[in-house]
N, C-alpha and C positions, 0 to 999 in steps of 0.2 A: 525489501522484497525483490531485489534484483534477480532476474531470470525466473521469477514466479508470476507476478501479476501482469502478464502480457495481455493482449486484447482477447485472446481465447479464454483465459482465466476470468477476465472481467465480465465477459458476456455471460459465462456460466454463473458467476456470483450474482449478477443482476437478476437472473431468474429466481434466485433464492431470496433476494433482498431488494424490493422495489425502492426502499428509502435510503439505503446506505450511499454515502459519497465514496466513489471508487477512486483509487490512485494508481497511476502507472508505476511500473518499475522505474528506477532512476535512469534518466537519459542525460548524458553530458551535453552541455551547450555546444562544445566543439563538434560532437558527432552530428548535431542537427545542422550546424552551419557549414561544415565541410563534407558531410555525408549525404545520404539519401533521406532527407527530412520527410518527404511525403510517405515513404515506407515506414520510417520509425514512428511517425506520429499517427499512423492509421488507427482508427478505432471505429466502432459501430455506434450508430445513433442511439441504440437501446442502452448504451452505457451511461448516459447522462443521469445525474450530474457526475462528471469525471474530471479529475485534476491531473495535470501534467507535472510530474516531479522532475526537477532539473538539478544537475550537479555542475558546479563551476564557481569561479571566484573572480572572473574578469567582468566588471560592470558592463562594458560594451558588448561582450559576447552574450552575457546573460540577458541583456535587453533585447538583442536580436533574436535569440532563441525563444524568449517569451513572446515576442511578436509573432513568430512562426506558430507557436502554440495557440495563440488567440485566433489567428487567421484560420487555423485548422478546426476551431470550434470548441476547444477545451473551456471548461467553466472556471478554472482556477489554475494558477501557477504556484507550485510549492517548491521551495528551495531546500535541498537536503543538507542539513547541518548536523546529521546524526550518524551517518555511515562511518564505521571505524576501520574499514579494510585498508591494507597497505597500498593497493592500487589506487584507491580514492585519495589517500593521503599524499601519494606521489604527485597527484594532480592538483594538490592544494585545495581540495574541497572536501565536503563531508564534515565529520565531527571536529576535525582539527580547526575548522573555521570558528569554533566557539572562542578560540583564543584571539580572534581578530574581529571583534564586533563592529568596528568602524568600517571594515571592508564589506562585511555582510550588509551593513546599513547602506553603503554606497551601491551595492548590487540592487537592493530593494528599491532605492530611489530611482536608479536608472531604469529598472523594469517598470515601475509605476508610471514613469514618464511616457511609456510607449504602449501600455495596455490599459484597458478599462475593466478587466476582470480582476478579482482579488489576487494579491501576491502574499503568500503565507510561508511560514517557516516550520520545518520539522527538526527538532533538536534534541539533545540530551540534557540532563541536569548538571553535567560537568564533564571534564576530561582530566584523566590522570590525577595529579595532586590538586588540580584546580576544581574542587568539588564542593565548595561552600555555597550556601544559599546566596551570599553576597555576590559571588562570581556569576551565578545564574541570573540574578536580578540585574546586574550591570549589563549583561549581554542582552536581556530582554528589553531593558529600558533604551539602550542604544539603538536597537533595531526598530523598536516601536516608534521612536522619534522620527524615523525615516518613512513612516506610514504603514508599517506592517501591523495589522490588527488581530491576526489569528496565529497562535503558536500551538503546534502539536508537540507535546513534551513527552519523550520516552523517559520514564522515571528511574532510569539508571544512568550512571556516568559511563563514559566510554574510556577504555584503557587502550591507548594508541600503540603501545609497544609491549610485546610479550603475551598478548592475548589475541586469539583468532577472532574473526568476525562472528563465528558461531558461538564461541564462549562469551563474547561481549553481549550476546542476547540473553544470557542467563547467569553468568558468574557475578558481575557487579550487583550488589543488593539493590532491590527496589526501595525507593523512598517516595511514597505517594504524598506524604505530608508536605514535602517541599513544593510539589505541584499545587496542592491545596492552598498553601500559603501564598503562592504566586497569584492565584486567582483572588484570594482575599485582598491582597495589597494592590492588585491591578484589575479591579472589577470592570474597567473600561475595555479590557482586552477579552477576546474569545480564547479560552484555554481548553485544549483538548488533551486528555490524558491517554498515554499509550504504555503498554508493557505489562505482561503477565496476566492479562484479563482472560479468564477461561469460563466464568460462570455468570448466570443472570444476576445472582445476588451481588457479585462484585460490580457488575455494571450499575445496578441500583445504587450501591454505596458511593461509587465514584461520581455519579450524576447528582448526588446531593452536595458535592463540593466543586465540581467543574462543569463546563458547558456541554461537553461531549466526550465520547471515548473513541479511540481508534483500535480496531481489532486487527491484528496481523497474523501471526502464525496459527492461532486458533481457528481463524476463518479459513485458512488454507488446509490445515490438517483435518479439521472437522467442520466442513462447510455448512452442515445442517444446523450448526449453532446460530447461523445468521437467521434462519427461519424462526428459531426460538425468540430471538430478539424482536423480530417483526411481530410475532404473536403478542408478546408481552407489552411492547411499547407503542405499537401501531395498530394492534388488533387486525393485522393483515391475514386473510385466509391463506393457509399454507397448502401448496400442491403436494402430491405424493412424490416420493423419490423417482418412481417409474415415470411419472408424468414429466418430471424435470428432464429425465433422460430422453424422453420422446421429443421434447422441445429442443434439446441439445442436438438430437440427431438431425433435425432439419438444418440447423446451423452447420453441423459438421459436413453434411452432404454438399452444402453450398461451397464450403471452404475446400473440400476435396476436389471439387470441380475446378477450383482456382489454382490447384497444384500444391496445396498445403498438405504435409504429411500427417497421417492420422495421429501419430505419437505426440505431435506437438499440441494436440487438443485433448486427447484422452488422459494425458498425465495429470491434468488438473482435476479429473473426476475420481481419482483413486480413493479419496477419503469420503465420498458421498454416503456410502453405506456403513461407515464406522459404527460398531456396536450393534449391527443388524445381522440376522442369520444370513450366512453366505458371503459376508463381507470379504473374507480372505480369498474365496474363490473368485470373486469379482476382481479384486486387485491383482491376483496372480494371472488370471486370463488376459487382462488388458496389458499387464507388464510384459508377458511372454509373447504376445501376438501383435500388438499395435505397431511395433517397430519394424515388422517384417515388410520387405519390399512389396509395394502394391496393396498393402492392407487397406481395406475399405470399411464401409459402414456395417458390413456383416459381422465384423469383429465386435463392434459395440453391442449388437443385438445378441450375439452368441454369449458375450459376458453377462448380459442382462438375463439370459436364460439360465444362468447358474444360480439365480436368486429366486427364493420363493416370492410369490406375488404379494405377500403381506408386507414386504419390506418397505 
């Protein structure tokens, strides 16, 4: 979810889902150690529980970055062993690390030495031609031996050469049975399933086999789906979409006063009215006007005015 789940997005999603655990976009350990860590790690207290997702492969740097995350107040540190992009591979982290389970285990051990919050892994079921269940199980066992107890498994393998990151999210076939088997054989671990989940029925089915599910693109493209999950699994009262926008408006006005451009916040709201009357007008108005110099909260209210009150 790089460039997607920034702090503005997470604040918005929390309004829709009080119970979901939110994850940051992946930040590299090097960027935190050598860059502006305070800015990169910034989040709102309303986001809790929220996990910091790190990319890296050097145990020393990963431990230092983890400590920065814990000091900032994050509830979990998650190591990305699933991203297939060329940029990530060139830094020797992401999905290519599935081929180096001992190195990932060393990172986990170093990180657990300096933090008290959970250190977790997000991974794939395999990479390239290394896509047998035995390959996945070897990776999980090696990393679990270092103290990792929670694995978020995207039920697709990653193809590291010849396939774009976008295609890697859809072209390799999903194999949920492999994740189910992993949970059966390692009941001591918390196994979270990710990949291709778009309906409540799918969530129900997966939860009969694994401990939890992670919703990615569906939650971003159709964020109202999170409220459906809240209703079904937590009996949470759901606010109306207009009410959510009113709550976001308070946040947006505060951020505008801090110098944040409107477009950086409204881009996450485009899918809120998907399937509702006026949704296209909502998206178009925000897309055409939020990026204009000096755009303010009036743009949000004008976009809202394009919608019937029943939405």
